[in-house]
N, C-alpha and C positions, 0 to 999 in steps of 0.2 A: 213652287212646284219643288219636292223633296222626295229623294230616291229613298226606299227602306227593303226590307226583307219581309215576306210574309212568314207570319209566326207558324203557320202549319207546314208550308210546304218548302219554304226558305226561298222563295222565288224573289228577283228582284221587282219591286213595284215601284210605279211614280217615275219620277227624271229629274232633270236638272235644268237651268235655264229656262225655262216654260218650253220644255220639249218633252213630250212624253217618251217613254223607252220603247224602242221599235217592236219589242214583242209585247208591249201592252196595248190596253184598246180604251176608250171614254168606256164609263159604268154609267149611264143614264140613271138606272134603277137606286145608286147611291143618293141623288140629290133632284130627281126628278127634271133632270135639265133633257132640254129637246136637243141640244147641240153642245159642243165644248165651248168653254168662255172664250179660248182664244178666237175663234170664229168672228165674237163680238170685238173683240181688240183687233183685228185684222180688218175688220168692216169700217170699226171707226178710224183708221190708220187710213184708208182708202178714202173716206169722206173728206178726212182732212187734209189730204193733198190736194182732191180734187177741187175744194173750196179755195185754196189757197192759189191753185192754178188760175181760178176764176177772179181772184183778186187782183193776181199778177197782172191779169187782162187789161185792168183798167188805166 
């Protein structure tokens, strides 16, 4: 993710370190996304942790 300035109103947009600026919001109309990509990343991380816990129990 990258932080930039809107060329029209000069507001800060985007973010850094995979974190959206607090005064920004996801814009699904830009890419027809149903939810932000970081939701998928968090879900993948949770799944990996659960699978690792199951493997550790063996």
